[in-house]
Backbone bond lengths (Angstrom), bond angles and torsions (degrees), N, CA, C in turn:
res aa  C-N    CA-C-N  psi(-1)  N-CA   C-N-CA  omega(-1)  CA-C   N-CA-C  phi
1 F - - - 1.463 - - 1.526 109.45 -
2 V 1.311 116.31 119.59 1.459 122.04 177.53 1.526 107.26 -119.69
3 S 1.316 115.55 122.52 1.464 119.15 -177.81 1.526 111.15 -77.62
4 N 1.317 115.57 158.45 1.461 120.90 176.51 1.525 111.13 -60.68
5 S 1.332 116.82 -34.31 1.469 120.79 179.74 1.518 110.69 -63.39
6 L 1.332 116.82 -42.61 1.458 120.15 -179.94 1.520 110.66 -65.51
7 I 1.326 116.93 -41.68 1.464 120.73 177.08 1.520 109.62 -60.66
8 Y 1.325 116.76 -41.98 1.460 121.30 179.37 1.531 110.64 -62.00
9 I 1.325 116.58 -45.02 1.469 120.70 -179.73 1.526 110.63 -60.82
10 L 1.337 116.83 -45.78 1.462 120.68 179.01 1.525 110.76 -61.19
11 H 1.321 116.89 -41.65 1.457 121.23 178.40 1.527 111.04 -61.89
12 Q 1.330 116.77 -44.64 1.459 121.03 179.11 1.522 111.01 -61.97
13 C 1.333 117.46 -39.17 1.464 121.28 178.71 1.525 110.35 -63.84
14 Q 1.332 116.48 -41.35 1.461 119.91 178.38 1.522 110.73 -64.39
15 L 1.328 116.87 -42.62 1.457 120.39 178.06 1.525 110.94 -62.18
16 G 1.334 116.43 -43.98 1.461 120.87 179.07 1.513 111.34 -61.22
17 S 1.314 116.73 -40.90 1.456 121.90 179.25 1.529 110.47 -63.17
18 R 1.326 116.21 -44.04 1.462 120.65 179.54 1.532 110.42 -65.57
19 L 1.338 117.07 -41.61 1.468 120.66 178.04 1.522 111.35 -61.79
20 R 1.335 116.25 -43.02 1.470 119.86 178.60 1.521 110.82 -58.85
21 E 1.323 116.75 -42.22 1.456 121.11 178.91 1.521 110.85 -62.46
22 E 1.341 116.27 -47.31 1.460 121.43 -177.57 1.520 112.26 -65.53
23 Q 1.340 117.80 -32.08 1.462 120.97 -174.81 1.526 112.55 -101.53
24 G 1.299 116.79 17.15 1.460 119.61 173.36 1.512 114.80 75.19
25 G 1.323 118.31 35.17 1.457 120.25 172.13 1.508 116.47 107.48
26 S 1.320 118.22 -14.07 1.464 118.46 178.94 1.524 109.57 -140.58
27 I 1.305 115.41 154.55 1.452 120.05 175.49 1.518 106.84 -96.60
28 K 1.325 116.00 117.67 1.456 120.75 -174.98 1.519 110.16 -83.28
29 Q 1.309 115.98 89.31 1.449 122.67 176.67 1.522 107.58 -131.24
30 P 1.327 117.27 151.15 1.460 118.06 178.91 1.529 110.11 -66.11
31 N 1.323 116.12 140.37 1.461 118.86 176.71 1.523 110.74 -96.09
32 V 1.308 116.82 -0.93 1.468 121.38 174.23 1.522 108.80 -134.90
33 A 1.314 115.83 151.78 1.459 120.68 179.80 1.527 111.87 -91.46
34 V 1.349 115.97 -26.97 1.465 119.56 -173.03 1.525 110.03 -137.63
35 L 1.323 115.78 131.91 1.460 121.10 170.59 1.522 106.48 -105.12
36 V 1.321 116.45 121.98 1.463 121.49 179.70 1.530 107.58 -94.20
37 A 1.319 116.16 122.46 1.465 122.07 -177.28 1.526 108.86 -128.09
38 S 1.335 114.97 179.60 1.463 118.42 178.96 1.514 110.79 -144.14
39 A 1.318 114.38 154.39 1.457 122.46 173.86 1.525 105.58 -115.89
40 G 1.305 116.23 115.68 1.459 119.93 -177.40 1.518 110.43 117.43
41 D 1.303 114.76 169.10 1.463 120.60 -177.25 1.524 111.43 -93.16
42 N 1.325 114.54 157.34 1.468 123.05 175.11 1.527 113.11 56.83
43 M 1.327 116.22 46.92 1.464 121.75 -177.84 1.532 111.96 -110.87
44 M 1.332 117.06 13.96 1.468 120.68 -177.74 1.528 111.70 -55.72
45 Q 1.313 117.46 -46.60 1.465 120.22 -178.24 1.524 111.48 -62.65
46 E 1.312 117.08 -37.95 1.468 120.57 179.11 1.527 110.05 -67.53
47 R 1.347 117.16 -41.89 1.474 119.90 176.51 1.519 110.49 -61.31
48 M 1.330 116.54 -41.32 1.464 120.58 179.29 1.531 110.83 -64.70
49 K 1.311 116.41 -40.88 1.473 121.03 -179.44 1.536 110.61 -63.06
50 L 1.330 116.30 -46.61 1.468 120.21 -179.96 1.529 111.24 -65.42
51 T 1.318 116.50 -39.68 1.469 120.39 178.70 1.520 110.44 -63.62
52 K 1.328 117.18 -40.86 1.467 120.25 179.21 1.529 111.16 -63.45
53 I 1.320 117.49 -38.45 1.468 120.85 176.68 1.531 109.49 -58.16
54 L 1.326 115.81 -44.11 1.467 120.23 -179.85 1.523 111.03 -68.19
55 W 1.322 117.48 -43.85 1.473 120.89 178.36 1.527 110.54 -60.13
56 D 1.330 116.97 -41.89 1.473 120.70 179.62 1.532 111.45 -62.27
57 A 1.338 116.65 -25.56 1.467 121.67 178.35 1.538 111.10 -95.37
58 N 1.342 116.56 10.98 1.469 122.94 -179.45 1.520 113.48 61.56
59 I 1.323 117.17 30.82 1.466 121.07 174.25 1.526 106.60 -99.84
60 S 1.330 115.90 125.03 1.468 118.87 -177.20 1.531 108.94 -70.44
61 A 1.311 115.15 126.43 1.459 121.20 -176.31 1.524 109.32 -149.65
62 E 1.311 115.29 156.24 1.460 120.27 174.09 1.518 109.12 -146.33
63 F 1.334 115.24 165.19 1.459 121.26 177.71 1.516 107.94 -140.95
64 S 1.319 116.25 156.57 1.459 121.06 177.71 1.524 109.36 -71.70
65 Q 1.311 115.51 138.83 1.461 119.25 177.98 1.525 111.99 -91.31
66 Q 1.334 116.42 2.35 1.460 119.79 172.63 1.520 107.77 -69.81
67 E 1.322 116.17 148.71 1.462 119.73 -177.35 1.528 111.97 -64.11
68 N 1.325 117.41 -49.49 1.471 121.05 -177.37 1.535 110.96 -133.69
69 P 1.323 117.30 70.77 1.474 118.72 -179.99 1.527 110.78 -68.20
70 K 1.312 116.04 147.30 1.466 121.20 178.94 1.524 109.30 -77.54
71 L 1.324 116.47 131.47 1.457 121.67 -176.41 1.527 112.00 -59.14
72 K 1.332 117.43 -39.84 1.472 118.76 -177.74 1.526 110.97 -62.80
73 F 1.351 117.54 -33.47 1.467 120.23 177.31 1.528 110.94 -73.92
74 E 1.324 116.51 -33.55 1.463 120.54 177.35 1.534 110.09 -65.55
75 I 1.326 116.53 -42.59 1.465 120.60 178.31 1.529 110.12 -63.89
76 A 1.326 115.99 -44.67 1.476 120.42 178.52 1.531 110.40 -60.29
77 N 1.323 116.98 -40.60 1.463 122.45 178.38 1.528 110.49 -61.06
78 A 1.329 116.91 -47.07 1.467 121.13 -179.46 1.523 110.71 -63.63
79 L 1.323 117.38 -43.36 1.460 120.71 179.82 1.529 110.82 -65.22
80 D 1.323 116.85 -43.23 1.461 121.47 -179.85 1.522 111.79 -61.84
81 R 1.328 116.50 -37.15 1.470 121.72 -178.21 1.520 112.43 -90.51
82 D 1.338 116.64 1.52 1.462 122.33 178.38 1.528 111.95 60.98
83 I 1.340 116.36 36.22 1.465 121.66 175.92 1.527 106.64 -78.32
84 P 1.324 117.96 126.05 1.468 119.33 -171.76 1.527 116.31 -73.12
85 F 1.346 118.05 -27.75 1.461 119.66 -174.73 1.522 111.81 -132.56
86 M 1.339 114.26 151.39 1.458 120.95 170.25 1.519 107.65 -127.97
87 V 1.322 115.17 145.40 1.456 122.04 169.96 1.516 104.94 -116.03
88 I 1.313 116.87 126.49 1.459 120.97 -175.19 1.523 109.82 -117.93
89 A 1.325 114.30 124.15 1.458 121.51 177.20 1.522 108.23 -95.85
90 G 1.311 115.74 124.96 1.461 121.02 175.20 1.519 108.81 -115.31
91 E 1.317 116.58 159.53 1.470 120.28 -176.93 1.531 111.41 -60.62
92 E 1.332 116.85 -47.74 1.472 120.23 -178.76 1.523 111.16 -67.11
93 E 1.339 116.10 -43.94 1.460 119.92 179.62 1.522 110.98 -60.02
94 A 1.332 116.46 -42.21 1.471 120.66 -179.34 1.527 110.90 -60.02
95 K 1.333 116.57 -40.67 1.470 120.47 178.84 1.525 111.35 -62.71
96 E 1.344 115.63 -30.72 1.468 120.60 -177.62 1.524 112.69 -94.89
97 G 1.351 117.51 2.68 1.465 120.44 -178.54 1.523 112.24 71.97
98 K 1.327 116.21 34.07 1.461 121.99 -178.11 1.523 110.54 -127.01
99 C 1.325 115.74 169.15 1.455 122.23 173.59 1.527 107.46 -154.68
100 K 1.316 116.31 168.46 1.466 120.24 178.35 1.522 108.76 -102.77
101 V 1.329 115.45 139.77 1.459 122.03 174.80 1.522 106.64 -113.06
102 K 1.320 114.75 121.89 1.457 121.37 -177.90 1.529 107.92 -112.38
103 D 1.325 116.56 120.54 1.461 122.75 175.29 1.524 105.62 -94.76
104 L 1.334 116.52 105.83 1.462 120.45 -172.98 1.527 112.73 -73.29
105 K 1.308 117.47 -25.68 1.470 119.88 178.78 1.530 110.96 -78.06
106 A 1.323 116.75 -44.69 1.469 121.56 179.84 1.524 111.56 -81.90
107 R 1.340 116.50 -12.71 1.473 122.65 -178.03 1.526 112.03 58.41
108 T 1.336 114.00 48.39 1.463 119.95 177.77 1.520 108.61 -124.44
109 E 1.319 115.32 160.14 1.463 121.71 178.59 1.514 108.25 -146.96
110 E 1.327 115.46 137.99 1.465 119.24 176.66 1.521 109.59 -144.16
111 T 1.313 115.95 151.65 1.453 121.49 176.21 1.521 107.75 -95.70
112 V 1.348 115.53 129.75 1.468 120.22 -177.62 1.522 109.78 -130.39
113 D 1.320 115.95 156.49 1.455 120.71 171.95 1.529 107.52 -66.67
114 T 1.314 116.98 142.16 1.461 121.18 -179.75 1.522 110.80 -56.20
115 K 1.331 117.24 -35.11 1.472 120.02 -179.49 1.532 112.07 -67.04
116 D 1.337 117.51 -19.44 1.463 121.92 179.27 1.528 113.04 -99.99
117 L 1.335 116.89 4.87 1.468 121.26 -174.73 1.529 112.04 -58.08
118 V 1.319 117.61 -51.21 1.462 121.50 -176.19 1.524 110.79 -63.43
119 S 1.323 117.18 -47.36 1.473 119.36 -178.31 1.526 110.79 -64.78
120 T 1.328 117.33 -35.59 1.467 120.35 178.12 1.526 110.29 -63.89
121 L 1.342 116.69 -47.48 1.461 119.63 -179.94 1.527 111.67 -64.24
122 R 1.323 116.63 -40.69 1.473 119.34 178.91 1.524 110.86 -64.08
123 S 1.334 116.90 -38.48 1.465 119.59 179.66 1.530 111.63 -66.67
124 K 1.337 116.35 -22.42 1.466 121.14 179.08 1.531 111.90 -90.97
125 G 1.338 116.16 -6.34 1.461 118.22 176.15 1.513 116.23 115.54
126 A 1.331 119.37 3.69 1.465 120.56 176.45 1.527 108.02 -70.87
127 I 1.318 115.94 124.45 1.463 121.91 -174.91 1.523 109.07 -103.78
128 P 1.335 117.59 133.69 1.469 119.45 177.70 1.532 111.69 -58.12
129 V 1.316 116.51 145.03 1.463 122.48 179.09 1.521 109.18 -57.03
130 G 1.323 115.61 137.39 1.452 120.67 179.39 1.512 112.94 92.73
131 C 1.324 116.99 -11.55 1.466 120.33 -178.24 1.529 111.85 -103.75
132 E 1.341 117.85 -1.89 1.459 120.72 -176.17 1.525 111.40 -58.07
133 F 1.328 115.84 -45.67 1.460 120.32 -177.06 1.528 110.64 -64.12
134 A 1.332 116.41 -42.46 1.465 120.35 178.66 1.527 110.42 -64.01
135 M 1.331 117.19 -39.26 1.467 119.96 179.02 1.528 110.43 -65.78
136 E 1.349 117.55 -38.94 1.461 120.61 177.37 1.521 109.91 -60.89
137 M 1.344 116.32 -43.90 1.460 119.74 -179.16 1.528 110.63 -64.44
138 L 1.333 116.72 -41.13 1.466 120.49 178.54 1.525 110.62 -63.52
139 N 1.330 115.85 -46.73 1.464 120.20 -178.70 1.518 111.07 -64.17
140 D 1.337 117.12 -41.51 1.466 120.22 178.44 1.510 110.76 -64.90
141 G 1.325 116.81 -35.19 1.463 121.32 179.73 1.516 112.08 -70.05
142 N 1.344 116.68 -24.41 1.468 120.70 -179.28 1.520 113.18 -89.60
143 S 1.363 117.05 -6.27 1.464 118.21 -177.09 1.503 112.00 -89.33
């Protein structure tokens, strides 16, 4: 008796193996869903706060540990690594309890309340860590 799940897992392993071969040894996929950046100086604490909110919701996220990274380099970094979303902390937004959510694939940006950050990202397709495989199985089952 071989379950459909086991067949699916074996198939995924074969696909991964073939992709690794085609791409020279690694599968080029983002290892994080969200890059948290900032516009303005001395925003490290705000970036850390927003990242912690995402981590607490099991959304994979990272932020630059440089004190004042340039936003244009942060955007270039996210695009180069194929990271789908950015959360940007600005000085004015931080004072108002808001941040910007940038969907790099759809090329959209919106300002949201910090309390709505997780739900906004989830509504755009950010999947909690550990659920990727289950989402793949669900999506494959719906095709």
